[in-house]
PLY file of the C-alpha trace (Angstrom):
ply
format ascii 1.0
element vertex 248
property float x
property float y
property float z
element edge 247
property int vertex1
property int vertex2
end_header
59.22 166.20 59.35
58.46 167.01 55.71
59.95 163.71 54.65
57.77 161.85 57.12
54.63 163.62 55.84
55.42 162.70 52.23
56.15 159.08 53.07
52.95 158.63 55.07
50.78 160.33 52.45
52.30 158.16 49.71
51.90 155.05 51.84
48.19 155.64 52.53
47.43 156.53 48.91
48.94 153.29 47.58
47.11 150.86 49.86
43.75 152.55 50.07
43.29 154.90 47.10
40.84 157.73 47.78
37.50 157.90 46.01
35.57 161.07 45.19
31.97 161.83 44.41
32.39 160.91 40.78
33.83 157.48 41.54
31.91 154.35 42.41
32.01 150.57 42.50
30.30 148.24 40.02
28.83 150.98 37.83
29.90 153.15 34.93
28.20 156.37 36.07
27.20 158.08 39.30
24.58 160.70 40.06
24.13 162.09 43.56
20.48 162.83 42.64
19.82 159.10 42.46
21.74 158.08 45.57
19.40 157.05 48.40
21.94 157.64 51.18
22.72 161.19 50.04
19.04 161.96 49.49
18.32 160.93 53.08
21.22 163.00 54.44
20.06 166.10 52.54
16.42 165.50 53.57
16.71 164.12 57.12
13.01 164.72 57.96
11.71 162.82 54.92
9.86 159.57 55.50
9.90 156.67 53.06
6.43 157.76 51.97
7.75 161.26 51.26
10.39 159.89 48.91
7.81 157.76 47.09
5.44 160.74 46.82
8.01 162.82 44.92
8.73 159.89 42.61
11.92 158.44 44.13
11.84 154.65 44.42
13.94 151.54 43.83
13.67 152.01 40.05
15.55 155.32 40.05
17.53 155.12 43.30
20.56 153.09 44.34
22.51 152.42 47.51
26.19 151.47 47.58
28.24 149.64 50.21
29.43 151.51 53.29
33.00 151.65 51.97
31.91 153.91 49.09
30.56 156.62 51.42
33.54 156.52 53.78
35.48 158.58 51.23
32.53 160.58 49.93
32.99 164.23 50.91
29.29 165.11 50.68
28.26 162.20 52.91
30.93 162.98 55.51
30.06 166.68 55.61
26.31 166.10 55.99
26.86 163.57 58.77
29.12 166.06 60.53
26.48 168.81 60.19
23.83 166.56 61.71
26.15 165.28 64.43
25.73 161.65 63.45
28.39 159.01 62.86
28.55 158.04 59.19
28.50 154.31 59.92
25.46 154.70 62.19
23.67 156.76 59.54
24.45 154.20 56.86
23.19 151.27 58.97
19.89 153.10 59.46
19.56 153.97 55.79
20.45 150.40 54.84
17.53 149.17 56.94
15.26 151.86 55.49
16.26 150.76 51.99
15.02 147.25 52.71
11.71 148.71 53.91
11.44 150.89 50.80
11.83 147.78 48.64
8.84 146.26 50.44
6.46 149.17 49.87
7.54 151.08 46.77
4.92 149.33 44.60
1.94 150.44 46.67
-0.44 153.09 45.35
0.97 156.00 47.35
-2.08 158.15 46.56
-4.24 155.83 48.64
-2.08 156.54 51.68
-1.79 160.27 51.07
-5.58 160.72 50.97
-7.14 160.75 54.43
-9.77 158.05 54.77
-13.22 159.26 55.73
-16.67 157.85 55.08
-17.86 161.43 54.61
-15.17 162.40 52.09
-16.32 161.36 48.63
-12.89 162.25 47.21
-11.11 159.78 49.46
-10.66 156.10 48.74
-13.61 154.36 50.32
-11.64 151.54 51.88
-9.24 151.42 54.77
-5.56 151.15 53.95
-3.19 148.52 55.33
-1.97 149.78 58.71
1.27 147.79 58.53
2.19 149.36 55.19
1.21 152.78 56.56
3.69 152.37 59.43
6.44 151.48 56.97
5.66 154.50 54.81
5.90 156.72 57.90
9.42 155.49 58.74
12.04 158.29 58.78
15.32 156.56 57.84
17.67 158.49 60.16
15.43 157.78 63.15
15.48 154.01 62.80
17.01 152.22 65.76
19.43 149.54 64.55
20.77 146.87 66.86
24.28 145.94 65.81
25.67 142.51 66.62
29.23 143.84 66.62
31.14 146.79 68.02
32.16 149.64 65.72
34.97 152.01 66.65
36.93 154.88 65.16
40.71 154.85 65.66
42.60 158.08 65.06
46.29 158.26 64.13
48.30 159.23 67.22
51.95 158.88 66.26
54.13 157.89 63.34
57.70 156.66 63.55
60.14 156.35 60.68
63.28 154.28 61.16
66.20 154.14 58.76
69.19 152.09 59.79
70.17 153.23 63.28
68.26 156.56 63.16
64.63 156.98 64.20
62.17 159.87 64.31
58.65 160.03 65.82
55.99 162.63 65.09
52.59 163.29 66.68
51.54 165.79 64.01
50.96 164.43 60.51
48.25 163.93 57.90
46.62 160.50 57.94
43.01 159.23 57.75
41.31 157.57 60.70
40.46 153.88 60.74
36.86 152.63 61.06
36.89 149.24 62.77
34.19 146.58 63.14
34.94 144.05 65.86
33.44 140.70 64.81
35.21 138.85 67.68
36.56 136.03 65.47
37.96 138.56 63.01
38.26 142.34 62.61
37.19 144.42 59.60
38.78 147.83 59.10
37.84 150.54 56.64
40.66 152.94 55.85
40.49 155.50 53.07
37.38 153.92 51.56
38.53 150.28 51.29
38.03 147.33 53.61
40.59 144.85 54.90
39.87 141.81 57.07
42.30 141.03 59.89
42.38 137.37 60.85
42.72 136.20 64.44
46.27 135.08 65.24
45.80 134.36 68.93
43.52 135.48 71.72
44.73 139.09 71.67
45.86 140.01 68.14
44.40 140.15 64.62
46.51 140.89 61.57
46.83 140.98 57.79
49.76 141.66 55.45
50.16 142.84 51.88
53.08 143.22 49.50
52.74 146.27 47.26
55.38 147.58 44.86
58.14 145.87 46.79
56.88 147.21 50.14
55.67 144.87 52.87
52.68 146.27 54.76
51.38 144.75 58.00
48.27 145.82 59.94
47.61 144.52 63.47
44.76 145.08 65.94
45.28 144.41 69.66
42.54 143.28 72.07
42.66 144.09 75.79
42.39 141.07 78.07
40.78 143.27 80.74
38.07 145.00 78.65
37.86 142.47 75.78
37.85 145.35 73.29
40.31 146.50 70.62
42.45 149.32 71.98
45.25 149.72 69.41
45.77 149.32 65.66
49.22 149.53 64.11
50.16 149.90 60.44
53.75 149.09 59.49
55.43 149.55 56.10
58.86 148.06 55.47
61.16 148.54 52.49
64.80 147.63 52.76
66.20 149.14 55.96
63.41 151.73 56.22
60.29 151.24 58.36
57.26 153.52 58.85
54.98 152.65 61.79
51.67 154.43 62.56
49.77 153.84 65.81
45.99 154.33 65.86
44.09 154.60 69.14
0 1
1 2
2 3
3 4
4 5
5 6
6 7
7 8
8 9
9 10
10 11
11 12
12 13
13 14
14 15
15 16
16 17
17 18
18 19
19 20
20 21
21 22
22 23
23 24
24 25
25 26
26 27
27 28
28 29
29 30
30 31
31 32
32 33
33 34
34 35
35 36
36 37
37 38
38 39
39 40
40 41
41 42
42 43
43 44
44 45
45 46
46 47
47 48
48 49
49 50
50 51
51 52
52 53
53 54
54 55
55 56
56 57
57 58
58 59
59 60
60 61
61 62
62 63
63 64
64 65
65 66
66 67
67 68
68 69
69 70
70 71
71 72
72 73
73 74
74 75
75 76
76 77
77 78
78 79
79 80
80 81
81 82
82 83
83 84
84 85
85 86
86 87
87 88
88 89
89 90
90 91
91 92
92 93
93 94
94 95
95 96
96 97
97 98
98 99
99 100
100 101
101 102
102 103
103 104
104 105
105 106
106 107
107 108
108 109
109 110
110 111
111 112
112 113
113 114
114 115
115 116
116 117
117 118
118 119
119 120
120 121
121 122
122 123
123 124
124 125
125 126
126 127
127 128
128 129
129 130
130 131
131 132
132 133
133 134
134 135
135 136
136 137
137 138
138 139
139 140
140 141
141 142
142 143
143 144
144 145
145 146
146 147
147 148
148 149
149 150
150 151
151 152
152 153
153 154
154 155
155 156
156 157
157 158
158 159
159 160
160 161
161 162
162 163
163 164
164 165
165 166
166 167
167 168
168 169
169 170
170 171
171 172
172 173
173 174
174 175
175 176
176 177
177 178
178 179
179 180
180 181
181 182
182 183
183 184
184 185
185 186
186 187
187 188
188 189
189 190
190 191
191 192
192 193
193 194
194 195
195 196
196 197
197 198
198 199
199 200
200 201
201 202
202 203
203 204
204 205
205 206
206 207
207 208
208 209
209 210
210 211
211 212
212 213
213 214
214 215
215 216
216 217
217 218
218 219
219 220
220 221
221 222
222 223
223 224
224 225
225 226
226 227
227 228
228 229
229 230
230 231
231 232
232 233
233 234
234 235
235 236
236 237
237 238
238 239
239 240
240 241
241 242
242 243
243 244
244 245
245 246
246 247
């Protein structure tokens, strides 16, 4: 059992190395204070106008790809606290980010001051109602229509085979797989990195890698009855030894 745990942990770490809060892609530094996704998660009631009012805009904020946040402890914990799937939250914030880019150059003071012909302190012209609606958008409340199915597959069993001996365990440490079903291909996110599985026939999608002398194969299976992915397998082979993990 201990040997199986070590092998699986080593296997996962090699293919999809974990990232932490201090790591990032395409940048030399990272600050959670300037991360739009984390700011939204920590301030779920804030509207886009609220962020602009306190001085946060596209000049001092950034938003990374989904894969970055999949291994971000703060993002995962806040999503869990708010009972929202991380991928769903990200898709909403991604859409909100595009809206923020459209309105972050407006004079926010004009929209924070209530218009009234009797209020000499207010701007004496009516503001743009379309911009006002965009400023009032609360990122986590945006409804996003996805053109593809997203699923979470949890590790159910792992089998290690050496020569003629084999051992299967249902209790081991391994990260879940986030899968996007694009019909013609499948994209999985495991441990913070993405891998695209190409369609091999009507029911299976797969990809293989060779790492440090180990051959790794990942396959997703589609049900002919439901037309959805129901199983993902990850297989590592080295010499006469094979480790197979089933995700469902």
